[in-house]
C-alpha positions in Angstrom: -8.5 76.6 49.0 -5.8 75.8 51.6 -2.9 73.7 50.4 -1.3 72.6 53.7 1.9 70.7 53.3 4.5 69.3 55.7 8.1 69.9 54.5 10.9 67.7 55.9 14.6 68.4 55.5 17.0 66.3 57.6 20.5 67.6 58.3 23.5 65.9 59.9 22.5 66.9 63.5 19.0 68.4 63.1 15.8 68.1 61.1 14.1 71.1 59.7 10.3 70.7 59.5 7.8 73.2 58.3 4.1 73.6 57.7 3.3 75.6 54.5 0.0 76.7 53.1 0.9 77.0 49.5 4.1 79.0 49.4 3.3 80.7 52.7 5.2 79.3 55.7 2.8 78.9 58.7 5.2 77.2 61.1 8.8 76.0 61.2 10.9 74.1 63.7 14.6 73.2 63.6 14.6 70.0 65.7 18.1 69.4 67.0 19.4 65.9 67.8 22.2 64.9 70.1 25.2 64.2 67.9 26.6 61.5 70.1 23.3 59.6 70.1 23.1 60.0 66.3 26.6 58.7 66.0 25.5 55.3 67.5 23.8 54.5 64.2 26.1 53.3 61.4 23.3 53.5 58.9 21.7 57.0 58.9 18.3 55.4 57.9 18.3 53.7 61.3 17.9 57.1 63.0 14.3 57.2 61.9 12.6 56.3 65.2 15.0 58.6 67.1 14.3 61.6 64.9 10.6 61.0 64.8 10.3 61.6 68.5 11.0 65.3 68.0 9.1 65.6 64.7 6.0 64.0 66.2 6.1 66.4 69.2 6.2 69.4 66.8 3.4 68.0 64.6 1.2 67.4 67.6 1.6 71.1 68.4 0.1 72.0 65.0 -3.3 70.6 65.9 -3.9 69.3 62.4 -7.4 68.0 61.6 -8.4 65.1 59.4 -8.3 66.2 55.8 -6.2 69.4 56.4 -3.0 68.1 55.0 -2.6 67.7 51.2 0.9 66.4 50.7 4.3 65.8 52.4 7.5 66.8 50.6 10.9 65.5 51.7 14.4 66.5 50.8 15.8 64.2 48.1 18.9 62.2 48.8 21.8 61.0 46.6 20.2 58.5 44.3 20.9 57.1 40.8 21.3 59.9 38.2 17.9 61.5 37.6 16.2 64.1 35.5 15.3 67.2 37.4 11.8 67.5 38.8 9.6 65.9 41.5 9.3 62.2 42.2 6.8 60.1 43.9 8.3 58.1 46.8 7.9 54.5 45.9 9.3 51.2 47.2 12.3 51.2 44.9 13.3 54.7 46.1 12.8 53.8 49.7 15.0 50.6 49.3 17.8 52.8 47.8 17.8 55.2 50.8 17.3 52.6 53.5 20.2 50.5 52.3 22.4 53.6 51.7 22.9 52.3 48.2 24.3 55.5 46.9 25.4 57.4 50.0 25.0 57.2 53.8 23.7 60.8 53.9 21.4 62.5 56.3 19.0 63.4 53.5 18.3 59.7 53.0 15.8 60.2 55.9 13.9 62.9 53.9 12.1 60.3 51.8 11.7 57.8 54.7 10.1 60.4 57.0 8.0 61.9 54.2 6.7 58.5 53.1 5.8 57.6 56.8 3.9 60.8 57.3 2.2 60.6 53.9 0.9 57.1 54.9 -0.1 58.4 58.4 -2.2 61.2 56.9 -3.2 59.3 53.7 -1.8 61.9 51.4 0.8 61.7 48.6 4.5 62.1 49.5 7.3 63.3 47.1 10.8 64.6 46.8 12.0 67.3 44.4 15.4 68.0 42.7 17.5 65.6 44.7 21.3 65.9 45.1 21.9 63.6 42.0 19.8 65.6 39.5 21.8 64.8 36.4 21.6 66.2 32.9 25.3 65.7 32.1 26.2 65.1 28.4 28.3 62.0 27.7 31.4 64.2 27.3 30.9 65.7 30.7 31.1 62.3 32.4 34.6 61.5 31.1 37.3 62.0 33.8 40.4 60.7 32.1 40.4 57.4 34.0 37.8 54.9 32.6 37.2 53.4 36.1 36.3 56.8 37.5 33.4 58.5 35.7 32.5 62.1 36.8 29.4 62.2 38.9 26.7 64.8 39.0 26.1 65.6 42.7 25.3 69.1 43.7 23.1 71.4 45.9 20.5 71.1 43.1 17.5 72.0 45.1 18.8 75.5 46.1 20.6 76.0 42.8 17.5 75.5 40.8 15.2 77.4 43.2 17.4 80.5 43.2 17.9 80.3 39.5 14.1 80.0 39.0 13.6 83.1 41.1 16.2 85.1 39.2 14.7 84.0 35.9 11.3 85.3 37.2 12.8 88.7 37.9 13.8 88.8 34.2 10.2 87.9 33.2 11.3 84.5 32.1 11.0 80.9 33.1 13.9 78.8 34.4 13.8 76.9 31.1 14.2 80.1 29.1 17.5 81.1 30.9 21.0 79.9 31.5 23.1 80.7 34.6 26.3 79.9 36.3 24.9 79.3 39.8 27.3 78.9 42.7 26.0 77.5 46.0 28.5 78.2 48.8 27.8 76.5 52.1 29.5 73.6 53.9 30.3 72.4 50.4 30.5 74.4 47.2 28.7 73.5 44.0 29.2 75.6 40.9 26.7 74.6 38.2 26.4 75.3 34.5 22.6 75.6 34.3 21.5 75.5 30.7 17.8 76.1 30.0 17.0 74.8 33.5 19.2 71.7 33.3 22.4 71.0 35.3 24.7 70.2 32.3 27.9 70.3 34.4 28.8 70.8 38.0 31.7 69.9 40.3 31.2 67.1 42.8 31.3 69.2 45.9 31.4 66.3 48.4 34.5 64.3 47.3 36.9 65.2 44.6 36.0 68.2 42.5 36.0 72.0 42.6 37.1 74.4 45.3 37.8 73.6 48.9 35.2 74.8 51.4 35.1 75.4 55.2 35.5 71.7 55.8 35.9 69.8 52.5 39.0 69.2 50.4 37.8 69.9 46.9 40.0 68.8 44.0 43.5 67.7 45.0 46.9 66.9 43.3 46.5 63.2 42.5 50.0 62.2 43.6 49.4 63.5 47.1 46.1 61.6 47.4 47.8 58.3 46.3 50.4 58.8 49.0 47.8 59.4 51.7 45.9 56.3 50.6 49.0 54.1 51.0 50.6 55.9 54.0 49.1 53.3 56.4 47.8 56.2 58.6 44.1 56.0 57.4 41.4 53.4 56.8 39.2 54.2 53.9 36.5 55.4 56.2 38.9 57.7 58.0 40.3 59.2 54.8 36.8 59.8 53.5 35.9 61.6 56.7 39.2 63.6 56.5 38.5 64.8 53.0 34.8 65.5 53.4 34.6 66.9 57.0 38.1 67.7 58.2 39.7 69.5 55.3 39.5 73.0 53.9 39.5 76.0 56.2 39.1 73.8 59.3 42.3 71.9 58.5 44.3 75.1 57.8 42.9 77.3 60.5 41.2 75.0 63.0 38.0 76.9 62.4 35.2 76.5 59.8 32.9 79.4 61.0 33.4 82.1 58.4 32.3 84.8 60.8 35.1 83.9 63.3 37.6 83.6 60.5 36.7 87.1 59.3 37.1 88.4 62.8 40.6 87.0 62.8 41.3 88.7 59.5 40.0 92.0 60.9 42.6 91.5 63.7 45.3 91.2 61.1 45.7 87.5 61.1 47.6 87.1 57.8 47.3 83.3 57.8 43.5 83.5 58.0 43.5 86.0 55.2 45.7 83.8 53.0 43.4 80.7 53.3 40.2 82.7 53.1 41.4 84.3 49.8 42.6 81.0 48.5 39.1 79.6 48.9 37.7 82.6 47.0 40.3 82.1 44.3 39.3 78.5 43.8 35.6 79.3 43.8 36.3 81.9 41.1 38.3 79.4 39.0 35.4 77.0 39.1 33.0 79.7 38.0 35.3 80.2 35.0 35.0 76.5 34.2 31.2 76.6 34.2 31.2 79.8 32.1 33.4 77.9 29.6 31.0 75.0 29.5 28.2 77.4 28.6 30.5 79.0 25.9 29.9 82.3 27.6 26.2 82.2 26.8 24.5 82.8 30.1 22.3 85.4 31.7 24.2 86.0 34.9 26.5 84.5 37.6 24.6 83.8 40.8 26.3 83.5 44.2 24.1 81.9 46.8 24.2 79.8 50.0 25.2 80.7 53.5 28.7 82.0 52.6 27.1 84.5 50.1 26.3 86.5 53.3 30.0 87.3 53.5 30.6 90.6 51.7 34.3 90.0 51.9 34.1 86.7 50.2 31.7 88.0 47.5 33.8 91.0 46.8 36.9 88.8 46.5 35.2 86.4 44.0 33.9 89.4 42.0 37.5 90.6 41.5 38.1 87.5 39.4 34.8 86.9 37.6 33.0 90.2 37.0 34.6 90.4 33.5 32.5 87.3 32.6 29.2 89.0 33.1 26.6 90.3 35.6 27.1 88.9 39.2 24.0 88.6 41.3 24.1 87.8 45.0 21.3 85.8 46.7 22.5 85.0 50.2 21.2 82.0 52.1 19.5 78.9 51.1 15.9 78.3 50.1 15.5 74.5 50.4 12.3 74.6 52.4 10.7 77.1 50.1 11.9 75.1 47.1 10.3 72.0 48.4 7.1 73.9 49.2 7.0 75.3 45.7 7.4 71.8 44.3 4.5 70.7 46.4 2.4 73.6 45.0 3.3 72.8 41.4 2.2 69.2 42.0 -1.1 70.1 43.8 -1.9 72.6 41.0 -1.3 70.1 38.3 1.5 72.1 36.9 4.1 69.3 37.3 3.4 65.6 37.2 5.4 63.4 39.5 8.0 61.3 37.9 8.5 57.6 38.8 11.8 56.5 40.3 
């Protein structure tokens, strides 16, 4: 029996939309939006009508008939700390994303759009493994400053999907395995995944772990204090600097890894230095996650867009191969992960949790 699902995954300047029949992708569209027009909206949630123009045009091209669609799955946004799994989209969840209660992030639109389309087609709508999937122990939350608890924010959707696939290759379920799974994209999340649960991970957006192509990562505290009181930045400007204008782009004026590697191949020593520094910091964070798991894990997994870089992977392996088997799964599988969650829901294998 067909299991047609719409999958919605909003990004900063585009919205990925796909039609799946079970785990088989039937159609996909990356709907690009004008960055200047998006910038006119202070609250990301207010982009809804603007983004829906392109989404509706794509859906119209699918020629869906009444009763064809079974569910709509949206990307989960930063929310309050949550157990892993899939959640029905209810009024409380929608209120959190519409008011940007936890973050003014593009993924806030995932729930809003999925809920709208679910209502339009009279089918359930859900999210799965949102950014704030949180199984931290009490000890993992302690930072050293009582006013600043450690937060669990990560690329949980791709981390858990890739780990689930690697577990399956070993003839096991996700819950029967433990991995150090490192997602390397615009941000870097290195998760200690113990029996399917994210028990520790760096906050890859603001403040923890390695720097990335455009994010600062962990920083010397004294320097941060000086920046805050320099008078050169408002809070909003400093957040933007640390989350979008740091890392490789700050050092090299470039965040595209392919172009940076071209510079390295042309003997640009500065490009090589900062590229290797990023690999060095990622490797150190992998060591931290391995320590959290007390060395008891099945493998280290390198995934995300940057895992396509053999140079980066090889550099990281120099530092971490002694810890255990290193598996490389390039790219991200967010759309497939959302579709798989929809299938588990439709098949009755996973009950939706209530936000």
